C-alpha positions, 0 to 999 in steps of 0.5 A: 494266026495273028502277028504282033503282041496280041493273041487274037484268039484270047483277046476275042474270047475276052472281049466277047465275054465282056460284051455278052456280060454287058448286053444283059445289064439293061441300063437305060434301055426299055427293051432289056427290061420288057424283053430280056435276052435269054441265052439259048444253045440252039438256033430255033426251038420250042418253048412253053408259054404259061397262059393261066393267071390263076397260078400268079394269085397270092390269095390262095388258102394255104392252110390244111387240116390234118389228114386232108389233101393240099389245095391245088394250083393249076396252070395251063400252057401252050407252046410257041416257037422261036428263031434266033437272030444274029447281030453284029458290028465291028470297029477296026482298030489300027495297030498304031493306035494299040501300040501308041495308046497310053497305059490307061487307054484300052482301044479294044475295051473302048470299042467293045463298049461302043459296039455294045451300046450301038447293038442295044440301041438297035434293039431299042 
């Protein structure tokens, strides 16, 4: 366990949640817009790829006469696999910096912000 006034378990959980929330925001990075991060709970697996563009059309006849069947939309799909990658950076913050920081300065939050930007830039 940590010593001092900071409980590292709660602090890390909080900072991790902040970092995870900020990673998916996109911002100026094209990679987040073209290929957004999708959270998964497993390390590797299979997903469906819908390959038929027919279902993306917007000009389908949606009118239906009484006692007739609705028009069909068909989609085809294939399967593909994925493997997740772990990426990480860290910045050490001296205890003195934490203790001597002014009330409006938060060294942990500043560090998380910097590290998230560096991780996003690496993906870009």
